C-alpha positions as CSV (number, residue, x, y, z in Angstrom):
1,M,38.3,9.8,-2.5
2,T,34.6,10.2,-1.8
3,K,32.6,7.5,-0.1
4,N,29.1,6.3,0.1
5,I,28.3,6.3,3.8
6,V,25.3,5.2,5.9
7,I,25.0,6.3,9.6
8,I,22.8,4.1,11.7
9,G,21.4,5.6,14.9
10,P,19.1,8.2,16.3
11,A,18.1,11.2,14.1
12,Y,15.1,13.3,13.4
13,P,12.2,12.9,14.2
14,L,13.8,11.6,17.4
15,R,15.1,14.2,19.8
16,G,18.2,14.5,22.0
17,G,21.9,14.8,21.8
18,L,22.5,11.6,19.9
19,S,20.2,12.8,17.1
20,T,21.9,16.2,17.0
21,Y,25.3,14.6,16.9
22,N,24.5,12.1,14.1
23,Q,22.9,14.9,12.0
24,L,25.9,17.1,12.4
25,L,28.3,14.2,11.5
26,A,26.3,13.7,8.3
27,T,26.6,17.4,7.5
28,K,30.3,17.4,8.0
29,L,30.8,14.3,5.9
30,K,28.7,15.9,3.1
31,E,30.9,19.0,3.3
32,Q,33.9,16.7,2.5
33,G,32.1,15.5,-0.6
34,H,30.8,12.1,0.6
35,T,27.3,10.8,-0.1
36,V,25.6,10.3,3.2
37,R,22.3,9.2,4.6
38,I,21.1,8.3,8.1
39,V,19.0,5.3,8.9
40,T,17.1,6.0,12.1
41,F,14.5,4.3,14.2
42,S,10.9,3.9,13.5
43,L,10.8,2.4,17.0
44,Q,13.8,3.3,19.2
45,Y,12.5,2.2,22.7
46,P,9.2,0.6,23.6
47,S,7.3,3.2,25.6
48,I,7.6,1.1,28.8
49,L,11.4,1.5,28.7
50,F,11.5,5.2,27.9
51,P,11.7,7.5,31.1
52,G,10.8,10.8,29.4
53,K,7.7,12.4,28.2
54,T,8.2,11.9,24.5
55,Q,10.9,10.5,22.2
56,Y,10.1,13.0,19.4
57,S,11.4,16.4,18.5
58,T,9.4,19.6,18.3
59,D,12.0,21.3,16.2
60,P,11.8,21.6,12.4
61,K,13.1,18.8,10.3
62,P,16.8,19.4,9.4
63,Q,17.4,20.5,5.8
64,D,19.6,18.8,3.3
65,I,20.1,15.6,5.3
66,D,18.8,12.3,3.9
67,I,17.1,10.5,6.8
68,E,15.4,7.1,6.4
69,V,13.1,6.2,9.3
70,S,13.0,2.4,9.0
71,L,14.7,0.6,11.9
72,N,12.8,-1.2,14.7
73,S,15.0,-1.9,17.7
74,V,12.9,-4.9,18.9
75,N,11.7,-6.6,15.7
76,P,14.2,-9.2,14.3
77,F,12.2,-9.5,11.0
78,N,12.9,-5.8,10.5
79,W,16.6,-6.3,11.2
80,F,16.9,-9.0,8.5
81,R,15.0,-7.0,6.0
82,L,16.9,-3.8,6.5
83,G,20.2,-5.7,6.7
84,G,19.6,-7.4,3.5
85,K,18.7,-4.2,1.8
86,L,22.0,-2.5,3.0
87,K,24.0,-5.6,2.1
88,K,22.7,-5.3,-1.5
89,E,23.3,-1.5,-1.7
90,K,27.0,-2.0,-0.8
91,P,27.8,1.3,0.9
92,D,31.5,1.8,1.4
93,L,31.1,2.5,5.1
94,V,28.4,2.0,7.7
95,I,28.8,4.0,11.0
96,F,26.9,2.7,14.0
97,R,26.2,4.8,17.0
98,Y,26.4,2.6,20.1
99,W,25.4,4.0,23.4
100,M,23.7,1.2,25.3
101,P,23.7,-2.6,25.3
102,F,19.9,-2.8,24.7
103,M,20.8,-1.9,21.1
104,G,23.3,-4.8,20.8
105,P,21.1,-7.4,19.2
106,C,19.6,-5.1,16.7
107,L,22.8,-3.4,15.6
108,G,24.9,-6.5,15.9
109,T,22.6,-8.4,13.6
110,L,22.6,-5.6,11.1
111,G,26.4,-5.5,11.1
112,R,26.7,-9.2,10.5
113,I,24.4,-9.2,7.6
114,I,25.8,-6.1,5.9
115,R,29.4,-7.3,6.1
116,K,28.6,-10.5,4.2
117,N,28.8,-8.4,1.0
118,N,32.6,-8.4,1.4
119,H,32.7,-4.7,0.5
120,T,31.2,-2.6,3.3
121,K,33.3,-1.7,6.3
122,V,31.3,-1.4,9.6
123,V,32.6,0.8,12.4
124,A,31.1,2.1,15.6
125,I,31.2,5.4,17.5
126,A,30.9,4.1,21.1
127,D,29.6,6.5,23.7
128,N,29.5,3.8,26.4
129,I,30.4,0.2,26.6
130,I,29.5,-0.5,30.2
131,P,26.4,1.7,30.9
132,H,25.9,3.9,33.9
133,E,22.9,1.9,35.0
134,Q,23.8,-1.8,34.6
135,R,21.7,-4.8,33.8
136,F,22.3,-8.6,33.5
137,F,22.3,-8.6,29.7
138,D,24.9,-5.8,29.2
139,A,27.9,-8.0,28.7
140,P,26.5,-10.6,26.2
141,F,24.7,-7.9,24.2
142,T,27.8,-5.8,23.9
143,K,30.0,-8.7,23.0
144,Y,27.5,-9.7,20.3
145,F,27.6,-6.1,18.9
146,A,31.4,-5.8,19.1
147,N,31.9,-8.9,17.1
148,S,29.9,-7.4,14.2
149,C,32.2,-4.4,13.7
150,D,35.5,-3.8,11.9
151,G,36.6,-1.0,14.1
152,F,35.7,1.5,16.8
153,V,36.1,5.1,17.8
154,T,35.5,5.9,21.5
155,M,35.0,9.3,22.9
156,S,36.9,8.8,26.2
157,E,39.9,6.7,27.2
158,A,37.8,5.0,29.8
159,V,35.4,3.6,27.2
160,L,38.4,2.5,25.1
161,Q,39.6,0.5,28.0
162,D,36.2,-1.0,28.6
163,L,36.0,-1.9,24.9
164,R,39.2,-4.0,25.2
165,M,37.3,-6.4,27.5
166,F,35.1,-7.3,24.6
167,T,37.5,-7.1,21.6
168,A,41.2,-7.0,21.9
169,D,42.4,-7.3,18.3
170,K,40.1,-5.0,16.3
171,P,41.2,-1.4,15.4
172,A,40.0,1.0,18.1
173,V,41.1,4.6,18.9
174,Y,40.1,7.4,21.1
175,N,38.9,10.8,19.8
176,P,37.2,13.3,22.0
177,H,33.6,14.3,21.4
178,P,33.6,17.1,18.8
179,M,31.9,20.4,19.5
180,Y,28.3,20.8,18.9
181,E,27.9,23.6,16.3
182,S,24.3,23.4,15.3
183,F,22.4,25.2,18.1
184,G,22.7,28.7,16.8
185,P,25.1,31.6,17.5
186,Q,26.1,32.7,20.9
187,L,23.9,35.6,22.2
188,D,24.9,38.6,24.2
189,K,24.6,37.6,27.9
190,A,22.2,40.4,28.7
191,I,19.9,39.5,25.8
192,A,19.9,35.8,26.7
193,R,19.0,36.6,30.3
194,E,16.3,38.9,29.2
195,K,14.8,36.1,27.1
196,L,14.8,33.9,30.2
197,G,13.5,36.5,32.5
198,L,16.7,36.6,34.5
199,D,18.5,39.4,36.3
200,K,21.0,40.9,33.8
201,E,23.5,41.5,36.6
202,G,23.0,38.2,38.4
203,K,25.3,35.3,39.0
204,Y,24.0,32.1,37.3
205,L,25.4,28.6,36.9
206,L,23.8,26.1,34.5
207,F,23.0,22.4,35.0
208,F,21.8,21.2,31.6
209,G,20.3,18.0,30.2
210,F,18.3,15.0,31.2
211,I,18.2,14.6,34.9
212,R,19.3,11.1,35.9
213,K,20.8,9.7,39.1
214,Y,24.3,9.4,37.7
215,K,24.5,13.1,36.8
216,G,24.6,14.1,40.4
217,L,22.1,17.0,40.6
218,D,21.6,16.0,44.2
219,I,25.3,16.6,44.9
220,L,25.1,20.0,43.3
221,L,22.0,21.0,45.3
222,Q,23.8,20.0,48.5
223,A,26.7,22.2,47.5
224,F,24.3,25.1,46.9
225,A,23.1,24.6,50.5
226,D,26.5,26.0,51.5
227,Q,25.7,29.3,53.3
228,R,28.6,31.0,51.5
229,I,26.9,30.4,48.2
230,Q,23.7,31.7,49.5
231,A,25.4,34.8,50.9
232,A,27.1,35.4,47.5
233,G,23.7,35.5,45.7
234,I,24.7,32.7,43.2
235,K,21.8,31.0,41.5
236,L,21.5,27.7,39.6
237,I,19.6,27.2,36.4
238,I,18.3,23.6,36.1
239,A,17.4,23.2,32.4
240,G,16.3,19.7,31.5
241,E,13.6,17.0,31.9
242,Y,13.5,14.6,34.8
243,Y,14.3,11.1,33.8
244,D,14.1,10.1,37.5
245,K,11.3,10.8,39.9
246,P,11.9,14.4,41.1
247,D,10.9,13.7,44.7
248,D,14.4,13.2,46.1
249,Y,15.6,16.4,44.5
250,Q,12.6,18.3,45.7
251,A,13.2,17.0,49.2
252,I,16.8,18.5,49.2
253,I,15.4,21.8,47.8
254,A,12.8,22.0,50.6
255,E,15.2,20.9,53.4
256,H,17.7,23.7,52.6
257,N,15.1,26.3,51.4
258,L,16.7,26.5,48.0
259,E,13.5,27.5,46.1
260,N,14.6,31.1,45.6
261,T,18.2,30.1,44.6
262,L,17.0,28.0,41.6
263,V,15.6,28.7,38.2
264,Q,13.9,25.5,37.1
265,A,13.0,24.7,33.5
266,N,12.2,21.0,33.9
267,D,11.1,20.2,30.3
268,F,13.1,19.0,27.4
269,I,15.0,22.0,26.0
270,P,14.5,22.2,22.2
271,D,17.4,22.9,20.0
272,S,16.1,26.3,19.3
273,K,16.6,27.4,22.9
274,V,19.9,25.8,23.7
275,S,21.9,28.8,22.8
276,T,19.8,31.0,25.1
277,Y,20.6,28.9,28.2
278,F,24.3,28.6,27.5
279,S,24.7,32.2,26.6
280,A,22.9,33.3,29.8
281,A,25.2,31.2,32.1
282,D,28.5,32.2,33.7
283,M,29.6,28.6,34.1
284,V,28.3,25.2,33.3
285,V,28.4,22.6,36.1
286,Q,28.5,18.8,35.8
287,T,28.7,17.1,39.2
288,Y,28.4,13.6,37.7
289,K,28.8,10.5,39.9
290,T,29.9,8.4,36.8
291,A,30.6,9.5,33.3
292,T,32.3,8.6,30.1
293,Q,32.2,11.8,28.1
294,S,29.6,14.5,27.8
295,G,27.9,16.3,25.0
296,V,27.1,19.1,27.5
297,T,30.8,19.8,27.8
298,Q,31.0,20.2,24.0
299,I,28.1,22.6,23.9
300,A,29.8,24.6,26.6
301,Y,33.0,24.8,24.6
302,Y,31.1,26.1,21.6
303,Y,29.5,28.9,23.7
304,H,32.8,29.7,25.5
305,N,31.4,28.7,28.9
306,P,33.8,27.9,31.7
307,M,33.0,24.5,33.3
308,L,33.1,22.7,36.6
309,V,33.2,18.9,36.3
310,T,33.8,16.1,38.7
311,D,36.8,13.8,38.3
312,V,34.9,10.8,36.9
313,G,35.2,8.9,33.7
314,G,36.5,11.1,30.8
315,L,35.4,14.5,32.0
316,A,38.8,15.6,33.3
317,E,40.3,14.7,29.9
318,L,38.1,17.5,28.4
319,V,38.3,20.2,31.0
320,P,41.9,21.1,32.1
321,H,41.8,22.1,35.7
322,N,42.3,25.8,36.4
323,K,42.6,26.5,32.7
324,V,39.1,26.4,31.3
325,G,37.4,25.6,34.6
326,Y,37.6,23.3,37.6
327,V,37.9,19.5,38.2
328,T,36.7,18.6,41.7
329,S,35.8,15.5,43.6
330,T,32.1,14.9,44.4
331,D,32.7,16.5,47.9
332,T,30.1,19.2,48.2
333,T,32.5,21.6,50.1
334,E,35.1,21.3,47.4
335,I,32.5,22.0,44.7
336,A,31.3,25.1,46.7
337,D,34.9,26.3,47.1
338,A,35.4,26.1,43.3
339,I,32.2,28.0,42.6
340,L,33.1,30.7,45.1
341,D,36.7,31.0,43.7
342,F,35.2,31.5,40.2
343,Y,33.3,34.6,41.3
344,A,35.7,35.9,44.0
345,N,38.7,35.9,41.8
346,N,36.9,36.9,38.5
347,R,38.1,33.8,36.7
348,D,35.7,34.2,33.8
349,S,37.8,36.2,31.3
350,E,40.9,34.0,32.0
351,F,39.0,30.8,31.4
352,V,37.2,32.1,28.3
353,E,40.5,33.1,26.7
354,N,41.9,29.6,27.4
355,I,38.7,28.0,26.0
356,K,39.4,29.7,22.6
357,T,42.6,27.7,22.3
358,E,41.5,24.5,24.0
359,R,38.4,24.1,21.8
360,R,40.6,23.5,18.7
361,R,41.0,19.9,20.0
362,F,37.4,19.1,19.3
363,T,37.0,19.1,15.5
364,W,34.8,17.0,13.3
365,D,37.6,16.6,10.8
366,S,39.5,14.7,13.5
367,M,36.6,12.5,14.3
368,I,36.0,11.7,10.6
369,A,39.7,10.9,10.1
370,K,39.7,8.5,13.0
371,L,36.5,6.7,11.6
372,F,38.2,6.3,8.2
373,E,41.4,5.1,10.0
374,V,39.8,2.2,11.9
375,A,37.7,1.3,8.9
376,G,40.8,1.1,6.7
377,V,39.1,3.1,3.9
């Protein structure tokens, strides 16, 4: 039975993985025959709170997705006005995207108002419950939000456990982050490397995405200081914008003379170039210090990239060790050992074959089924 569904969260003209995910979810729901629109932010973060250069996408507007730009994250008058509008419209299902407690008052107020129509079910896809970088208001804001929902889908077991600290009795299930399928087809590796000006026969690893302390680029740089990696001629592509001051990372690079080992593209990577970076890489590396799940992993699966991840949060749930890649500690020698094993033992073809099977776990149909399950619709 088809439903009238509203997704509330980031979408075009905002950039980033959350927007891409929400737009892809809307597309998949439409393919199932549902009526879908996204309500996104006219103001997502005040500029003072945003660490990047811009919040807005340079890519073309997505086609065939109804996107309403009307939600202000810091204006309560806007919340009541929009909540009243959605309450009257009576969609069958509202899906919130919840990724940080800062959004708790805004989304929690919307949920309370909408549910007063005694028709609409309100569920949340929770990326994080306890954020990587914690603040004093995290717990009360998250509790306020959790009390406004009918059910939850988390994308790691760790987040599901965190959620139970705030709501013990509401329906909540785990479903892994589905694959990103909207960045374009995989390219021939030689063609991708030519586009990036790289050696077609070189050895390249990829660190992709916003650079923040919890993502552990400093750990990876320390691992690359291992003389064995230097001798093997392995290079690291760093593709993403600094959301931290780059000084600490540049100090490591200078200390270990890593300049010639790195390919740095330190701007936001638009959707149109994502396939080029992943197609050019031999392996994707995520040496995170803390994590829940990662959209980068799901891009890697789509492009058949072997992965190295650290054993934090939900990353090991997604990357079976020695099957599609490596799960290591944050010890730099262990990370270097895994990188060297990958090349010395030609693990690429073995891992890629296993990825073809493993990626079947990460479907949008499964995510949508779980959303309907916790909503009871």
